[in-house]
N, C-alpha and C positions, 0 to 999 in steps of 0.2 A: 547476407543470410537473407534469402527469401522463405526459401520451402520448409525447413524446419518449425520454423515461428508458424505459416501457416496449416502443417499437420497436428502439430498445440492443439492451435486451434479449435483445426475440425475434431479433431477425438474430444475436449471439450465441449463442443457446443454441441456432437449430435447427442451426448450421456448427458447433457441437462437441457431440464422441458422449462418453457416461461411461467412463471407465482401467476398465480390462477386470483389475483386480489386488484380490485382497481383494473378491471382490461387486462390486467398485464404491465397495467403503469407502478404496482407497488406505494406505499405512501408519502413519502419525498417525491417519486414520480411522478406523481399527481400535478405539483406544483410545474415541477420543468414540461410535463405533456400540457397542460393549459396555456405556458408562456409560449409554447411552441404552435399551439390549435386551440382558439378562444373557446372553441366549441363543444371542446372534448369533456373539461369538465364545469365545475358552479365557476362564476366568474371571481370570486374572493380569492381562488386558489392562484392564479394569476400575479394578484397581486402580493401575495404575504412571504414576511421579510423573513432572515436575510436569503430565502430562496430567490424571492423576484429580483435580487442583484446579483445574480450569476446568471450572466445571459450569453455566453459565447455559443455551448452544446444548443441550449434550445431556440437560438437565430440562426444557426445551422442546421437543428432540425426539422425550420420552415420553410427552408431554403433547397430540402428535398424533395422528389418529385412523389414520393413514394407513401405510403399510409402514412401518419405520423408516428405510435409506435414503430414499423418498420425502418422509416429514418433513423430514432434513436439505436435498433439494433445495429442499423448499418455502420455508425458512429460507432458505435462502443465498439466492433470489430476491431473497423480501420485503429482504434486507441488501441486497443489490445495488441496488435498486430506489432504497430508501431514500439509500443512499451515494450515487449520480447524484442526488436533488430537492436532500441538501445542502451537496453540491457546489458546484451552481447556485445554492443559498442565499446561499452563501461569495464567490461570486463577485460575483454581483451585490452583496451589501452591501458589497464592496470597492471598488464605485463603476463597475464594468465592464457595458457594455453588452450588453442580450439576445443579439446576434449570439455576440459574444467570451466569452459564458459559458456560450453552448450549444456553442463549439469548447472552451471549458475541460473540459465534459460530455466531447465526444468524444477529448481526449485523453487523459482521467481513464479514460476506459475501452478505448481503444487500447491500454495498457498490459495486455500477457498477466495479468498477478499479480492484479489488480485487479475484474474482473470473469470474462473466459472459465475461467482456473483454476478458477472453483467451480462451473461447469459441468461441466468435465471431473471435479473430484474435490472435491463436494458436501459429502462427511461432515467437509472438514475448517471450524476456527471462524472463521477468519481474515477469512472476509466480513464476521462479525457484529462482529466485535474494530471492522474497518473501520468498520461505518455505528457504531459507540460513538463512536470518536475522534471521525469528523467530526460529529457529535454535541456531540459536547465541543467542538471547534472552532470550530464553529457558534455558540454560546451566547459563545464567546470573542469573536468578531467583533462579534455583535448585543450584546456588553456586559451579556448576561443571566447575570452572576461568579456569582449567588445559586444556580442552579440546576449550575454545577457542579462544585463537594465531590458533592453525591449522585450525580452521573453518573458521575463516577469511582469513588466508593466500590460502587456499583453493578456498575460496569465493569470492575471488579476481579475478580468472580465469571465473567466469561467469559474476562478473560487479564491475567496480573497485568502483563503490559506498561503496561496503560491508566495503572498508578500513575506511569511517566514523563513521563504529559501535564501533570502537577500542578507542576514550573517552567516546560510550556509556558506554562500559563494564566498561571500568576504572571509571568514575563516582562512577559505584556502589560498586566496589571491594573497591577503596580509600575511600570511604566513611567507608567500614568498616572495614581496618585496616590503615588509615593515608595515607593522599595524597603524601606527601612527604618522607613517610619510606624508602630506601635503596630497600625492598622487593616490593614496590609500582612501585618505579622507575624501575626497573630490569622487572615488571610486561607489564610495559605501554611496554617498549622496546619489547619484547617478543609479545605484541602484534600487533607491528605496524611494526618491521624490515623485520619478513619474508614476509609480505603482503606486502611489498614497493620491498622488492628485487623481490619478482615475477613477480610484475608491471613491474619492470626494464625488467628481463628477456623477458617479454611479449615485450615488447615494440623493445628490440633487434631482437629477432627472427619476429617479424612484424612489417617490417618496415612500411607497408600500403602506402595507395594514399589517398593528400587529403589533405587539408588546413586547417582541424581543430585546433583548439586551444582552450581549457580550460578555460583561462583567458578571451578570446574577447566575448567567448559565456555568461561568468557570467556576465559580465560588460554588454550586450546588455541586458540582459534579466533582469539586477538590473535598468536600465533605464526604457525597459520595465514596470515593476513592477512599479514603483514611478511616471508614469504617470497616470495623475488625468483622463484622458481620457477611461482608460482602468482598472478604479475602478471597474464598473459596468461587466464587464468580469472576473476579478477574483473575484468578490461575488459570480457569479454564479459554478466560477472552486473549492471553497470553498466546495458548497451545491455539486457539480457533488463526491468532490474527499472525503468526509466524511458522506454524505447525513444529515438526520435529526440530528446527533452526536450536534453540534455546537448549535442548540439550545436544543438539551438532556441535554447537559453539564450547560447551561444556565438558568437552573429547580432549580439548586443550584451551585451556583458559585462558591463561599466561600468554600465550603465544598470541590469543584473540586479543588480549589487552591491548600487547603492545603493537599490532597490528594497528586499531584503533584508536593509540598515543600517536603512532606517527603518519596517520593520516588528519590533519585539522576537518578536513571535507566530512570525511565520514562519523570523523566524531560529535562536527557538530549535528551531520544530523542523526545521529542516535539521540543526542542530547534533544534537537526539536520533536523528535517524534517522541519523547515520554514527556513534552511539556505540553503536544498536541491532545495526551491521554486526557488530559481535562478540559477538551473544548465540543465535548457533544456527549454523546449519552452512551453510543454504540462504541463501547470499547474495542471491541476486536477488530470491526474496519477499520480504525482508526491507525493501527499498528501498520497502514499500509504506507504513512509517512515514513518510519525508519526499516520497511522494507529491505530497500537496494542497499543499505549500509549494511543490513543483515546479513544478505545475501553475499553480498562479498566477503564479508569477514568468514563463511561459512566454504566462501570455496576456497579461502588461504588455508583456511585446517586443512581441506583434502590437500590443496595443494603441499603441505607440509607434509603431512602424513605420507604423500606418494614418496616423497624424498626420506623420511623415516623407518617406511614398513615397505613390506614387501607388497609390492604394488596389485599382487592379483588378490591378495589379501584383501587387501585394502579398497576395490574395486569392488569386490561380492560386500563387505561390508556398507559402501557405496550403495545396492542396490538395497540389500534392508533396509535402510535406511529412509531409500527413498520410496520404498512399498509403504513406509511406515508413516510418510511424509504426505503421501497421496489419500492414503486411510484418513488422517486426519484432517485433509482438506474435500474429505467427503466426496473424494472422487472415483472413490470403489464399492460405492451405497448406493441405493438411490437414496434421490431428495425425500419422499413424501411429501405427506403435508406442508401446508404452511405452518401450523403447529411444530410440528417434528423438526422442519429448518428452524425455527426458532431455541427450541431446545436444546439442538446441535451446535449450530454457530454462533446463537448468538446469544449467549449466558446472560449477562444481565439480564435480560426476558425472559429467561428459560423458567420451568416451574420448579418447585425443590427436588420434586423424583431427579427429574431429567439433570438438573447439578450432582447428586446421588450418584446419577446413571455416568454422568460424564466424568467424575474423577476418577469412576471404578476405572472408565476406558483409558484414560488418560495413564495411571499408574499402570495399565497393562502395557501399552506401548512403552514407558519407561522401562520396565524390566524387561522387555523384548531388546531393546535400544542396546541396555546395558550390558545383559548378554553377550550379544553379540559385538558388542565391542571389548567385553574382556577377551573374545574367546578369538575371534580376527587379531584385533589390536595391539592383542596381549596389553588392555587397558586397565587398571584397577577399578571397579565397579562403582566404588565410594567414594572415587572423581568424578 
């Protein structure tokens, strides 16, 4: 499975311009760019925490022979390709057919933040983070548990949030071998202690500058998320971060919940994704952590529909839903200016007028999706 991911990447890459901020590095990317090449930006960008502790991608970018931004772009493309291949492998090992696994790849790539964003802003390290996360999930799905502690320990060099995959993998391991058995507890220690040691070593080696505190960040984001006035922006962030998939799962909600309960791995990953929504300001991009679980559930819905309905009608429904998904993912419309991108895809930073237009856009997509489901699947619109 090499060609299809390359075709997807080529199609998305050709239609996506480079961001016009900070020489193409964007805001956070300036920190990583300064880490890879100290001559690019002011020295303080190199040492700001927590970015200064995310050393893996900047180190790789500093070793490649091209211009610094090109090095980041190369790494982003390789990471995106690997993510698609790993996701396809996860779906196949989960029992889905080749056609449904390809559909899952398309659903994943259709979300703006999974692939397209890293063509637009390639110096962000989340493409590599997602590739490492999917590699860990693939190891769990294929029950190669012995390799996961190493992957997590190395993964925290990329981003500290990789550590939170330890309880996700342990949920799958413990469900198979007993949560409280000595061997399982020893495995839990193997998942966490080397990674925690790696994080501690990073912080000792790189004191960094700045007043960043994870606890103050989390508390401020809990307050922001709980504020009723932010509910419209959070709703738009949901559709920016997951595209059509929330509506897709609502077609067969009981089956989706049953499939989720039957898989400790995906249940734990979905829970982690919800928790990490208070770990940063950009809510839409934070849905990336839960995206693999949501894609697996969405492919499961498609598989159930193909068994219960006329396959020809189901595939027509899939085509319509996928087109709406690509529309929400900004694949069918030009990127426009930076401010237009914020208004469209980053609702937490969007203008008030853009929030209203965004709600109208989501309402329109929902109506079309509901009508297609009612006509083609004979699904009750109210559900």
